[in-house]
C-alpha positions in Angstrom: 0.0 0.0 0.0 2.5 2.7 1.2 5.8 1.1 0.1 7.7 4.2 -0.8 7.3 7.0 1.7 8.7 10.4 1.0 9.5 12.2 4.3 9.8 16.0 3.8 12.0 17.0 6.7 13.8 20.1 7.9 15.9 20.9 10.9 13.0 22.6 12.8 12.1 21.3 16.3 9.1 19.4 14.8 11.4 17.2 12.6 11.5 14.4 15.2 7.8 14.0 15.3 7.6 13.8 11.5 10.5 11.3 11.4 9.0 9.1 14.1 5.6 8.9 12.5 7.2 8.0 9.1 9.4 5.4 10.8 6.4 3.9 12.6 4.5 3.7 9.3 7.4 2.2 7.4 7.8 -0.5 10.1 4.1 -1.4 10.1 3.9 -1.5 6.3 7.3 -2.8 5.4 8.0 0.4 3.6 11.1 2.3 2.5 11.8 5.9 3.6 13.1 8.6 1.3 14.1 11.6 3.4 13.9 14.9 1.5 15.3 18.1 2.7 14.8 21.3 0.7 17.3 24.0 1.6 15.7 27.3 0.8 16.0 31.0 1.9 12.7 30.5 3.8 14.6 28.4 6.4 15.7 30.6 9.3 19.0 28.7 9.5 19.8 29.4 5.8 22.6 31.9 5.2 21.5 35.1 3.6 23.5 37.1 1.2 25.8 39.2 3.4 25.9 43.0 2.7 29.2 44.7 2.4 29.8 47.4 5.0 33.3 48.8 4.4 33.5 49.9 8.0 33.5 46.3 9.1 36.2 45.0 6.8 39.9 45.9 6.6 41.1 47.8 3.4 42.8 44.6 2.1 39.6 42.5 2.1 39.7 40.6 -1.2 36.9 38.1 -0.9 33.7 39.0 -2.7 30.3 38.9 -1.0 29.4 36.0 -3.3 32.4 34.0 -2.2 31.5 34.5 1.5 27.9 33.5 0.7 29.0 30.4 -1.2 31.1 29.3 1.7 28.3 29.8 4.1 25.9 27.9 1.8 28.4 25.1 1.6 28.5 24.8 5.4 24.7 25.0 5.6 24.2 22.2 3.1 27.0 20.1 4.7 25.2 20.3 8.0 22.0 19.3 6.3 23.7 16.2 4.8 25.1 15.2 8.2 21.6 15.6 9.7 20.0 13.5 7.0 22.7 10.8 7.3 22.1 10.5 11.0 18.4 9.9 10.3 19.1 7.3 7.6 21.4 5.5 10.1 18.6 5.6 12.7 16.1 4.1 10.2 18.5 1.5 9.1 19.3 0.5 12.7 15.5 0.0 13.1 15.5 -2.3 10.1 13.9 0.2 7.7 15.6 0.9 4.4 16.1 4.6 3.9 18.0 7.1 1.7 18.1 10.8 1.5 17.9 13.6 -1.0 18.8 17.3 -0.5 17.4 19.4 -3.3 17.6 23.2 -3.0 14.6 25.1 -4.2 11.0 26.1 -3.3 9.9 23.6 -0.7 6.3 23.2 -1.8 7.1 22.6 -5.5 10.2 20.5 -4.8 8.3 18.2 -2.5 5.5 17.6 -5.1 7.9 17.3 -8.0 10.2 14.8 -6.2 7.2 12.7 -5.1 6.0 12.5 -8.7 9.4 11.9 -10.1 10.1 9.0 -7.6 6.5 7.7 -7.9 6.1 7.6 -4.1 3.0 6.3 -2.4 2.8 8.7 0.5 4.3 12.0 1.6 4.7 12.6 5.3 5.4 16.2 6.3 5.1 18.5 9.3 2.5 21.2 9.9 3.5 24.1 12.0 0.0 25.4 12.5 0.3 28.8 10.8 -3.2 30.4 10.6 -4.8 33.7 9.8 -2.5 36.3 8.5 0.7 34.2 8.9 -0.7 31.6 6.6 -2.0 34.2 4.2 1.4 36.0 3.9 3.8 33.2 4.6 1.8 30.4 2.9 1.7 26.9 4.1 3.9 24.2 2.7 1.6 21.4 4.0 -1.4 23.1 2.5 0.2 23.5 -0.9 1.5 19.9 -0.9 -1.9 18.6 0.2 -3.6 20.2 -2.8 -0.9 19.6 -5.5 0.7 16.2 -4.7 0.2 13.3 -7.0 -0.1 10.9 -4.1 -1.6 10.6 -0.5 -0.3 13.1 2.0 0.0 12.7 5.8 0.5 15.9 7.8 1.9 15.7 11.4 1.2 18.4 13.9 4.3 19.9 15.3 3.6 18.6 18.9 2.5 15.1 17.9 4.3 12.1 19.4 3.5 8.7 18.0 2.6 5.8 20.3 4.7 2.7 19.7 2.7 -0.1 18.0 3.2 -2.4 21.0 2.0 0.1 23.6 -1.4 -0.6 25.2 -4.3 1.6 24.0 -4.8 4.7 26.1 -7.9 3.4 27.8 -6.1 0.2 28.9 -3.2 2.2 30.3 -5.6 4.6 32.1 -7.5 1.6 33.6 -4.2 0.0 34.8 -3.1 3.3 36.4 -6.5 3.7 38.1 -6.3 0.1 39.4 -2.8 0.6 40.7 -4.0 3.6 42.8 -6.7 1.7 44.5 
């Protein structure tokens, strides 16, 4: 059913919830994870083109602003690869085949295009909960993907923590806790 699962992931605090949900699904369905990170200028951790203020640099400064930016971008993408590699290793340790892609661009369009290109069965991505004016002006990656993806989409709320498959249902756990108190 969901054999190829594309996990759109970034380095925000919600990434762990998204990854855990995808990992749980892949285990239950014998699926494969494809972790996708889309470095873009929308990411707060992304380097921005530095401005040249001659008061801050010595007269002999010979590096161009572009060279500085390219170096910062290289560091940023290298950290992204290290982050993704650690998640792939975690999935592999859990017995789940996984790989990663890091494709710079517009997150919304890149997620949809990659899903279609790789013919995935499901996209899993986070939802930060923008609403009102924030969503109007900033847009919503999850909303765009939900309406433009060529496959099923699962959005994970930023505070969601999956329950392990072998954990008792909440009502059983609550009954056990109540019985222990009496």
